[in-house]
N, C-alpha and C positions, 0 to 999 in steps of 0.2 A: 463627482464625475462631471466634467464639462466638455464642451465641443473642442476645447483646446487640446484634448488628448484623444485623437481619433483611434489610436491603437486600443485604448481601454474601452472606448465605445464599441469598437468592433468585437472585442472579447465579450462584452455584455450581451450583444446580439447573438453571438454563438451560444452562450450559456442559456439564453432564453429558449433557443430552439431545441435544446436537449431536455428541458424540463417538461415532463408529460402534462398534458391538459387534464384536469380532473373531469371525470365523467361518471354518470350513474351506471354506465355499461361496464365499468372496470370492476374487477374483484381484487381482493387483497393478494398482494404478491406480484401483480402485473407491473407495478411501478418500481420494481427492484427488489431482488433477493440477494443479500450479501453474506458471504461467509468470512468471519474474522478468525484467523488462526493465531492464537496467543493467549497468554495468561498462565502463570505458574504460581506456586505457593508464595513466592516473594512479591511478584508483580501482578496485581489484580486491577489496578486503576486504569492502566493504559488500554486494555481491551474493552473495558467499559466505555471510556471516552471515545474509542474508535466506533463502537456500535451505536452509541447514543447520538454521535455526530452524524453518522450516516442516516439515522432515522430523522434527525432534524433537517437534513438536506432533502428529505422527501422519499427515501427508500421505504418500502413497505415492511419488509421483514429482514431481521439481522440475526444470524446464527453465530454464536461464539463457540469455537472449538478450542477447549483449554485443557490443561492438566487436571487430573482428578481432584486434587486438594484445593484447586482454585475455584471449582464450580459453585459451591454453596455461597462463597463470598461474592462472586460476580452476580449470581442470581439475586442476592439481597440488595444489590444496588438499584435494580430496575425490573419490574415485571414485564417490560416490553421486549426484553432480549430473550432469545431462545438459546439456552446454554447446554452444550454437550461436553461434560467433563470426561473426555475419553483420550485426549491426545497422547498420554503416556501409558495407555493400557495396551495389552497384547492384542486386543481386537480393534484397535484404532483405525487401521487402514480399511478394514471391512466396513466399519460405520461411515468412514469418510467417502468410500466408493458409493455408498448408498445416497448420501446427501449432496455430494459435489456436483453432479449433473444438473441439479435444480438451481444452482447459484448463477446469478448473472455476472458476478464478479467476486474476487477474493482479495482480502487484505491479509498479509502474512508478516508477523513480527512483533506487534505491540505486546509487551509483557511476556514474550516467548521464553526469555532466559537463554543462557549460553551453555546449556548442558551438552557436552560433547556426544553423549550417547544418543541425543536426539537428532544429530546432524544427518545421519543416513535417512531417517524418517522424513525430515524436512525436504531433503532432495527428492524423495519418492513422491511427496505431496506436490512439489513443484512440477515434476514430470507429469503427474496426473492432470494438473491444471493446464499444462501446455497441450496435452493430448486432447483435451476438451475445448481448446482454444478460448479459454475464459480470461478476460482482462484481470491483471494481477498487479496490485500495489505492494511493494516490499519496503518495510520501514524498520527502524529500531534494531532489535536483535535478529530480525530476519536479514538485515544487511550484514550483520556479523557472520551469519552462515554463508551468505553470498561471497563475502570477502575470502572465506576459506575455500569456497568451491565456485568460482565465477563462471565456470563452463556450464553450470546447470541452467543458467538464465541467458547465456549468450545467444543473440539473434532472435529472441522471442519479442517481437514487436508490440505485443499487447501488454508488456511489462512496464511498470513505472517504478523506478527506485527513488527514494526520497531521503538522501543523506543530509545530515547536518555537517558542519565543518570538520569535526573529528572523524565522523564516519566516511566522509569523502576522502580525507587524507589516507585512510586505510584502503579504500577502493583504488586510489592512485597507486599505492604501494603494491597491491595485489595484481592489478591489471596492467599497469605501465611499468612496474618495477622501479618506481622512483619515490624518493622521499620528499614530501612537501609539508610545509607548516600549515596547520589548520587556520583558515581565514574566513571570517564571516562575510567578506567581500572578495570572493574568489575570482580568478581569471576565467571569463566565460569561454575563452578558447580552450583552456584546460578541461573544463567541464564537458565541452563538446568532444574533445579528444577521447575522454573516458567513455562517453556514450558510443562513439564510433568503434572503439576497441571492444565494446560489449555487443557489437553487431547492430547498432542503430536503435537500441532501446531508449526510452525516454528517461532522462535524469531531471529531478527537481532538487537542486541544491538549496537547502534552507539556510537563510542567514539574514543579515541586515536587509539585503535585497535578495529575493529568491531568483534563481536562474533556472529556466526551463528549456531544455534542448534535447534533441535526438541525434545531435552531431551533424546535421545537415548544414548547408551554407545559408539557410534562411536565418533571419534575425531571431535570436532567442527572446522569449518572453520574460518580463520582469514583474515581480509583485512584492509588496512589502510583507514582512514576516508576521505570522500569526501563530497560535498555539499548535505545536507540532502534532499531537495526537488528533486534534480536530482537523487540521489541515489535510492530513493524508486521507482521511475518510471523505472529505469534501472533494479532493482530487479524484478519488475513485468514482464518486457519484456523478461528477461532471464528465468523467471519461466515458461513461456509458453512452 
């Protein structure tokens, strides 16, 4: 980082302001309680990386809300994660309603899977997040659900979608009714167009150079690519 790049220096200063100062007066949980919705019998690694990355970014507590068969596997990865293996149970929404108000933010999608029977439940969870005005990052299979039902997230300004090239091409097809070829160096104008069509929510297109925009006429931010599962959790922590 050098003085030759003032935009990056400005970003560093913004990040420093959102990192809480350690204090003996703080108690566990005051520096961030995050809920990660994801994890199925096939995919257990992604929610783990989501949660552990959030903790490494400074969050105090991370809850993983996953399907029943994924619970023990995710628990075995780390004792630091609080795992709720309830997502596909009949009492899931009751439990989610109990915990959701305590979260400072939600990450939806890592290892979620593409079970069509879960689509309605995912939409209900998103509606609950919106009703509580909780910041929301949607990634991976969460984006697949959004592609099928884009209206559920439209206009929610506290949402951040983090598509890669293929996921973005699906969003373009769903939202703009256009076919585009996946590109790790996409047109920033097109990314902004999708963000505007979704009501001004923030898009982070992950690629060779990441593009961040909410569709406004301000210059979009650029950053080099990092590990997807880690990046999305870091985005959430910094968004707080």
